[in-house]
C-alpha positions as a Markdown table, in Angstrom:
| # | Residue | x | y | z |
|---|---|---|---|---|
| 1 | Unk | -119.4 | 109.8 | -18.9 |
| 2 | Unk | -119.4 | 107.6 | -22.0 |
| 3 | Unk | -116.6 | 105.2 | -22.5 |
| 4 | Unk | -115.3 | 105.7 | -26.1 |
| 5 | Unk | -112.5 | 103.1 | -25.8 |
| 6 | Unk | -114.3 | 100.8 | -28.2 |
| 7 | Unk | -114.3 | 103.3 | -31.0 |
| 8 | Unk | -111.5 | 103.9 | -33.5 |
| 9 | Unk | -112.1 | 107.6 | -33.4 |
| 10 | Unk | -114.7 | 110.1 | -32.0 |
| 11 | Unk | -115.1 | 113.8 | -32.7 |
| 12 | Unk | -117.8 | 116.0 | -31.1 |
| 13 | Unk | -118.9 | 119.6 | -30.5 |
| 14 | Unk | -120.6 | 119.8 | -27.1 |
| 15 | Unk | -124.1 | 121.2 | -26.7 |
| 16 | Unk | -125.6 | 123.4 | -24.1 |
| 17 | Unk | -127.4 | 120.4 | -22.5 |
| 18 | Unk | -126.5 | 116.7 | -21.9 |
| 19 | Unk | -126.7 | 116.0 | -25.7 |
| 20 | Unk | -123.7 | 116.9 | -27.9 |
| 21 | Unk | -124.7 | 119.2 | -30.8 |
| 22 | Unk | -122.8 | 116.9 | -33.1 |
| 23 | Unk | -120.9 | 113.7 | -32.6 |
| 24 | Unk | -119.2 | 111.7 | -35.4 |
| 25 | Unk | -117.7 | 108.3 | -34.7 |
| 26 | Unk | -116.2 | 105.2 | -36.2 |
| 27 | Unk | -116.7 | 101.9 | -34.4 |
| 28 | Unk | -114.4 | 99.2 | -35.6 |
| 29 | Unk | -113.2 | 96.0 | -34.0 |
| 30 | Unk | -114.5 | 93.2 | -31.8 |
| 31 | Unk | -118.1 | 93.7 | -30.7 |
| 32 | Unk | -117.1 | 92.9 | -27.1 |
| 33 | Unk | -114.9 | 96.0 | -27.1 |
| 34 | Unk | -117.9 | 98.3 | -26.8 |
| 35 | Unk | -121.3 | 97.0 | -27.6 |
| 36 | Unk | -122.5 | 95.9 | -24.1 |
| 37 | Unk | -120.8 | 98.7 | -22.2 |
| 38 | Unk | -121.8 | 101.6 | -24.4 |
| 39 | Unk | -125.2 | 100.7 | -25.8 |
| 40 | Unk | -128.0 | 100.4 | -23.2 |
| 41 | Unk | -130.4 | 97.5 | -23.4 |
| 42 | Unk | -133.2 | 99.9 | -24.3 |
| 43 | Unk | -133.3 | 103.6 | -24.7 |
| 44 | Unk | -135.0 | 106.6 | -26.4 |
| 45 | Unk | -132.7 | 108.1 | -28.9 |
| 46 | Unk | -131.7 | 111.6 | -27.6 |
| 47 | Unk | -130.6 | 112.9 | -31.1 |
| 48 | Unk | -131.0 | 112.4 | -34.8 |
| 49 | Unk | -128.7 | 109.5 | -35.4 |
| 50 | Unk | -127.5 | 108.2 | -38.7 |
| 51 | Unk | -125.5 | 104.9 | -38.8 |
| 52 | Unk | -124.1 | 103.0 | -41.7 |
| 53 | Unk | -122.8 | 99.4 | -41.6 |
| 54 | Unk | -119.6 | 99.1 | -43.6 |
| 55 | Unk | -119.7 | 95.4 | -42.7 |
| 56 | Unk | -122.4 | 93.0 | -41.6 |
| 57 | Unk | -124.1 | 94.1 | -38.3 |
| 58 | Unk | -127.1 | 92.2 | -36.9 |
| 59 | Unk | -130.7 | 92.8 | -35.8 |
| 60 | Unk | -131.9 | 96.1 | -34.4 |
| 61 | Unk | -135.3 | 97.0 | -32.9 |
| 62 | Unk | -136.6 | 100.5 | -33.7 |
| 63 | Unk | -139.9 | 101.4 | -32.2 |
| 64 | Unk | -140.5 | 97.7 | -31.6 |
| 65 | Unk | -140.0 | 96.8 | -35.2 |
| 66 | Unk | -137.2 | 94.3 | -36.1 |
| 67 | Unk | -134.7 | 95.2 | -38.8 |
| 68 | Unk | -131.9 | 93.0 | -40.1 |
| 69 | Unk | -129.0 | 95.3 | -40.8 |
| 70 | Unk | -126.5 | 94.0 | -43.4 |
| 71 | Unk | -123.4 | 95.4 | -45.0 |
| 72 | Unk | -124.1 | 98.7 | -46.8 |
| 73 | Unk | -127.3 | 99.3 | -44.9 |
| 74 | Unk | -128.0 | 102.7 | -43.4 |
| 75 | Unk | -130.5 | 103.6 | -40.8 |
| 76 | Unk | -131.6 | 107.0 | -39.4 |
| 77 | Unk | -133.2 | 107.5 | -36.0 |
| 78 | Unk | -135.1 | 110.6 | -34.9 |
| 79 | Unk | -135.1 | 111.8 | -31.3 |
| 80 | Unk | -137.3 | 109.7 | -29.0 |
| 81 | Unk | -137.3 | 106.7 | -31.3 |
| 82 | Unk | -137.3 | 103.6 | -29.0 |
| 83 | Unk | -134.2 | 101.6 | -29.7 |
| 84 | Unk | -133.2 | 98.2 | -28.3 |
| 85 | Unk | -129.6 | 96.9 | -28.1 |
| 86 | Unk | -128.7 | 95.0 | -31.4 |
| 87 | Unk | -128.7 | 91.2 | -31.3 |
| 88 | Unk | -127.1 | 88.5 | -33.4 |
| 89 | Unk | -124.1 | 90.8 | -34.0 |
| 90 | Unk | -121.2 | 89.6 | -36.1 |
| 91 | Unk | -118.0 | 89.3 | -34.2 |
| 92 | Unk | -116.3 | 92.3 | -36.0 |
| 93 | Unk | -118.0 | 95.6 | -36.1 |
| 94 | Unk | -117.4 | 98.4 | -38.7 |
| 95 | Unk | -119.9 | 101.2 | -38.2 |
| 96 | Unk | -119.9 | 104.9 | -38.9 |
| 97 | Unk | -122.2 | 106.9 | -36.6 |
| 98 | Unk | -123.4 | 110.5 | -36.8 |
| 99 | Unk | -125.5 | 112.0 | -34.0 |
| 100 | Unk | -126.9 | 115.6 | -34.1 |
| 101 | Unk | -129.1 | 117.4 | -31.6 |
| 102 | Unk | -132.5 | 118.9 | -32.3 |
| 103 | Unk | -130.8 | 122.4 | -31.9 |
| 104 | Unk | -128.3 | 121.6 | -34.6 |
| 105 | Unk | -131.0 | 120.3 | -36.9 |
| 106 | Unk | -133.1 | 123.4 | -36.3 |
| 107 | Unk | -130.1 | 125.6 | -37.3 |
| 108 | Unk | -129.8 | 123.7 | -40.6 |
| 109 | Unk | -133.5 | 124.2 | -41.5 |
| 110 | Unk | -135.2 | 125.0 | -43.8 |
| 111 | Unk | -132.6 | 123.5 | -46.1 |
| 112 | Unk | -132.8 | 120.0 | -44.6 |
| 113 | Unk | -134.5 | 117.6 | -47.0 |
| 114 | Unk | -138.1 | 116.9 | -45.7 |
| 115 | Unk | -138.3 | 113.9 | -48.1 |
| 116 | Unk | -135.6 | 112.2 | -46.0 |
| 117 | Unk | -136.8 | 113.1 | -42.5 |
| 118 | Unk | -140.4 | 112.2 | -43.2 |
| 119 | Unk | -139.5 | 108.9 | -44.8 |
| 120 | Unk | -137.6 | 107.6 | -41.8 |
| 121 | Unk | -140.7 | 107.4 | -39.7 |
| 122 | Unk | -142.1 | 104.8 | -42.1 |
| 123 | Unk | -138.9 | 103.1 | -43.4 |
| 124 | Unk | -135.9 | 104.0 | -41.2 |
| 125 | Unk | -133.6 | 101.4 | -42.8 |
| 126 | Unk | -132.4 | 101.4 | -46.4 |
| 127 | Unk | -129.7 | 99.7 | -48.6 |
| 128 | Unk | -126.9 | 101.5 | -50.5 |
| 129 | Unk | -124.6 | 100.2 | -53.2 |
| 130 | Unk | -120.8 | 100.0 | -52.4 |
| 131 | Unk | -120.1 | 103.2 | -54.4 |
| 132 | Unk | -122.7 | 105.1 | -52.4 |
| 133 | Unk | -121.2 | 103.8 | -49.1 |
| 134 | Unk | -117.8 | 105.0 | -50.0 |
| 135 | Unk | -119.2 | 108.4 | -50.8 |
| 136 | Unk | -120.8 | 108.5 | -47.3 |
| 137 | Unk | -117.5 | 107.5 | -45.7 |
| 138 | Unk | -115.8 | 110.4 | -47.4 |
| 139 | Unk | -118.3 | 112.7 | -45.7 |
| 140 | Unk | -117.5 | 111.1 | -42.4 |
| 141 | Unk | -113.7 | 111.7 | -42.9 |
| 142 | Unk | -114.4 | 115.3 | -43.7 |
| 143 | Unk | -116.7 | 115.7 | -40.7 |
| 144 | Unk | -114.2 | 114.1 | -38.4 |
| 145 | Unk | -111.7 | 116.9 | -39.3 |
| 146 | Unk | -114.1 | 119.9 | -39.1 |
| 147 | Unk | -115.7 | 118.7 | -35.9 |
| 148 | Unk | -112.4 | 118.0 | -34.3 |
| 149 | Unk | -111.5 | 121.6 | -35.2 |
| 150 | Unk | -114.8 | 122.8 | -33.6 |
| 151 | Unk | -115.8 | 124.4 | -36.9 |
| 152 | Unk | -119.5 | 124.4 | -36.4 |
| 153 | Unk | -120.4 | 126.2 | -39.6 |
| 154 | Unk | -118.4 | 123.8 | -41.8 |
| 155 | Unk | -119.9 | 120.8 | -39.9 |
| 156 | Unk | -123.4 | 122.2 | -40.5 |
| 157 | Unk | -122.8 | 122.6 | -44.2 |
| 158 | Unk | -121.3 | 119.1 | -44.5 |
| 159 | Unk | -124.2 | 117.4 | -42.6 |
| 160 | Unk | -126.7 | 119.2 | -44.7 |
| 161 | Unk | -124.9 | 118.1 | -47.8 |
| 162 | Unk | -124.6 | 114.5 | -46.5 |
| 163 | Unk | -128.4 | 114.3 | -45.9 |
| 164 | Unk | -129.2 | 115.7 | -49.3 |
| 165 | Unk | -126.8 | 113.1 | -50.7 |
| 166 | Unk | -128.8 | 110.4 | -48.8 |
| 167 | Unk | -132.1 | 111.9 | -49.8 |
| 168 | Unk | -131.1 | 111.7 | -53.5 |
| 169 | Unk | -130.3 | 108.0 | -53.0 |
| 170 | Unk | -133.6 | 107.3 | -51.4 |
| 171 | Unk | -135.4 | 109.1 | -54.3 |
| 172 | Unk | -133.5 | 107.0 | -56.8 |
| 173 | Unk | -133.6 | 103.6 | -55.2 |
| 174 | Unk | -136.9 | 103.8 | -53.3 |
| 175 | Unk | -135.2 | 101.9 | -50.5 |
| 176 | Unk | -136.0 | 98.2 | -49.6 |
| 177 | Unk | -139.6 | 99.0 | -49.2 |
| 178 | Unk | -142.1 | 99.8 | -52.0 |
| 179 | Unk | -142.5 | 103.5 | -52.9 |
| 180 | Unk | -144.4 | 105.4 | -50.3 |
| 181 | Unk | -148.1 | 105.7 | -50.9 |
| 182 | Unk | -149.9 | 109.1 | -50.4 |
| 183 | Unk | -151.0 | 107.9 | -47.0 |
| 184 | Unk | -147.5 | 106.9 | -46.0 |
| 185 | Unk | -146.2 | 110.3 | -47.2 |
| 186 | Unk | -148.8 | 112.2 | -45.1 |
| 187 | Unk | -148.1 | 109.9 | -42.1 |
| 188 | Unk | -144.3 | 110.6 | -42.4 |
| 189 | Unk | -144.8 | 114.3 | -42.6 |
| 190 | Unk | -147.3 | 114.2 | -39.7 |
| 191 | Unk | -144.8 | 112.2 | -37.6 |
| 192 | Unk | -142.0 | 114.6 | -38.4 |
| 193 | Unk | -144.2 | 117.6 | -37.4 |
| 194 | Unk | -145.1 | 115.9 | -34.1 |
| 195 | Unk | -141.4 | 115.3 | -33.4 |
| 196 | Unk | -140.6 | 118.9 | -34.0 |
| 197 | Unk | -143.6 | 120.5 | -32.3 |
| 198 | Unk | -145.2 | 118.2 | -29.8 |
| 199 | Unk | -143.7 | 120.0 | -26.8 |
| 200 | Unk | -146.0 | 123.0 | -27.5 |
| 201 | Unk | -148.6 | 121.7 | -29.9 |
| 202 | Unk | -150.9 | 119.0 | -28.5 |
| 203 | Unk | -153.9 | 119.5 | -30.8 |
| 204 | Unk | -154.5 | 117.4 | -33.9 |
| 205 | Unk | -156.2 | 120.5 | -35.5 |
| 206 | Unk | -152.8 | 122.3 | -35.5 |
| 207 | Unk | -151.0 | 119.5 | -37.3 |
| 208 | Unk | -153.8 | 119.2 | -39.9 |
| 209 | Unk | -153.5 | 122.9 | -40.6 |
| 210 | Unk | -149.8 | 122.5 | -41.1 |
| 211 | Unk | -150.5 | 119.7 | -43.6 |
| 212 | Unk | -153.2 | 121.8 | -45.4 |
| 213 | Unk | -155.6 | 118.9 | -44.8 |
| 214 | Unk | -158.8 | 118.5 | -42.8 |
| 215 | Unk | -158.5 | 117.1 | -39.3 |
| 216 | Unk | -160.8 | 114.2 | -40.2 |
| 217 | Unk | -158.7 | 113.3 | -43.2 |
| 218 | Unk | -155.5 | 113.3 | -41.2 |
| 219 | Unk | -157.1 | 111.3 | -38.4 |
| 220 | Unk | -158.4 | 108.6 | -40.9 |
| 221 | Unk | -155.0 | 108.5 | -42.7 |
| 222 | Unk | -153.0 | 108.0 | -39.5 |
| 223 | Unk | -155.4 | 105.4 | -38.2 |
| 224 | Unk | -155.2 | 103.4 | -41.5 |
| 225 | Unk | -151.4 | 103.7 | -41.7 |
| 226 | Unk | -150.3 | 103.2 | -38.1 |
| 227 | Unk | -153.2 | 101.3 | -36.6 |
| 228 | Unk | -153.5 | 103.9 | -33.9 |
| 229 | Unk | -155.2 | 107.3 | -33.6 |
| 230 | Unk | -153.4 | 110.5 | -34.4 |
| 231 | Unk | -154.1 | 111.9 | -30.9 |
| 232 | Unk | -152.6 | 108.7 | -29.4 |
| 233 | Unk | -149.5 | 109.2 | -31.5 |
| 234 | Unk | -149.1 | 112.8 | -30.2 |
| 235 | Unk | -149.6 | 111.6 | -26.7 |
| 236 | Unk | -147.0 | 108.8 | -27.2 |
| 237 | Unk | -144.5 | 111.3 | -28.5 |
| 238 | Unk | -145.1 | 113.5 | -25.4 |
| 239 | Unk | -144.6 | 110.5 | -23.1 |
| 240 | Unk | -141.4 | 109.5 | -24.9 |
| 241 | Unk | -140.1 | 113.0 | -24.6 |
| 242 | Unk | -141.1 | 113.1 | -20.9 |
| 243 | Unk | -139.4 | 109.8 | -20.1 |
| 244 | Unk | -136.2 | 110.9 | -21.9 |
| 245 | Unk | -136.1 | 114.2 | -19.9 |
| 246 | Unk | -136.9 | 112.4 | -16.6 |
| 247 | Unk | -134.2 | 109.7 | -17.1 |
| 248 | Unk | -131.5 | 111.6 | -18.9 |
| 249 | Unk | -131.5 | 115.1 | -17.3 |
| 250 | Unk | -131.6 | 116.5 | -13.8 |
| 251 | Unk | -134.4 | 118.9 | -14.8 |
| 252 | Unk | -137.0 | 119.5 | -12.0 |
| 253 | Unk | -140.4 | 118.0 | -12.8 |
| 254 | Unk | -142.0 | 121.5 | -12.9 |
| 255 | Unk | -139.5 | 122.6 | -15.6 |
| 256 | Unk | -140.2 | 119.4 | -17.6 |
| 257 | Unk | -143.9 | 120.1 | -17.4 |
| 258 | Unk | -143.3 | 123.7 | -18.6 |
| 259 | Unk | -141.1 | 122.5 | -21.5 |
| 260 | Unk | -143.7 | 120.0 | -22.6 |
| 261 | Unk | -146.4 | 122.6 | -22.7 |
| 262 | Unk | -148.6 | 121.5 | -19.8 |
| 263 | Unk | -150.6 | 124.1 | -17.8 |
| 264 | Unk | -148.9 | 123.1 | -14.6 |
| 265 | Unk | -147.1 | 120.2 | -12.9 |
| 266 | Unk | -150.3 | 118.7 | -11.6 |
| 267 | Unk | -151.7 | 118.4 | -15.2 |
| 268 | Unk | -148.4 | 116.9 | -16.3 |
| 269 | Unk | -148.5 | 114.4 | -13.5 |
| 270 | Unk | -152.1 | 113.3 | -14.3 |
| 271 | Unk | -151.2 | 112.8 | -17.9 |
| 272 | Unk | -148.0 | 110.9 | -17.1 |
| 273 | Unk | -149.7 | 108.6 | -14.6 |
| 274 | Unk | -152.6 | 107.8 | -16.9 |
| 275 | Unk | -150.1 | 106.5 | -19.5 |
| 276 | Unk | -147.4 | 105.0 | -17.3 |
| 277 | Unk | -149.2 | 104.0 | -14.1 |
| 278 | Unk | -146.6 | 105.9 | -12.1 |
| 279 | Unk | -146.1 | 109.6 | -11.2 |
| 280 | Unk | -143.1 | 111.3 | -13.0 |
| 281 | Unk | -141.2 | 111.3 | -9.6 |
| 282 | Unk | -141.8 | 107.6 | -9.1 |
| 283 | Unk | -140.8 | 106.8 | -12.7 |
| 284 | Unk | -137.6 | 108.8 | -12.3 |
| 285 | Unk | -136.8 | 107.1 | -9.0 |
| 286 | Unk | -137.5 | 103.6 | -10.5 |
| 287 | Unk | -135.0 | 104.3 | -13.3 |
| 288 | Unk | -132.2 | 105.6 | -11.1 |
């Protein structure tokens, strides 16, 4: 059970699994009040998670890349992003946090802005001006009320509106980084598709079809942008999903194998051991 004592307020709508469908929070006060007790040293994000620093924050590691989060910076995580506990934190924390499950995200589609979700796989952190931040905080205040009232429909509409609000900001400011190249855009859309479909779609051909591009073109683009093969990225996403399910849920290994689209438990075990050097059962036991 999470200890929310370090937060000024928390509102959530429970999900059908271990992940809340939506959780909105305001963390404010001394960092020692919550940071080491609530945030694991390293974890795979179980939800889409948007955070905004109302004051200075510190360094955070997302998928092994270091980002220096300052006042008025926002960052958005997708499920199974690898996150490490922030370091060099300022003594006082003032953060707004919104976490939504895959199920909640799917219910919002197709209205959700693809420009935002594809961009975060390349540039998950961006800066906003003070006026924009105040607009975001107003969304959080509204979300706090409707989520506390368990009004799922209103919460969905507000989250959708918030993300379009953020997407417009990204389109206007181009974020910290230079504008995305065509290769980055294709890579972001590919990564988003993998996140949404890797449990059942393991073939690069399927993703190339969805992007209306040739398999060879997608493979070359991903290799150039990420420095790894597209197939390796799909397998890495599967491994991250598998680790998350093994560590964070009591699901039997056979059920996990089924959910991740493997022919059987043996096939899943061979795949997992090839990447991790341990069987799924041994990995789960090691993490207990």
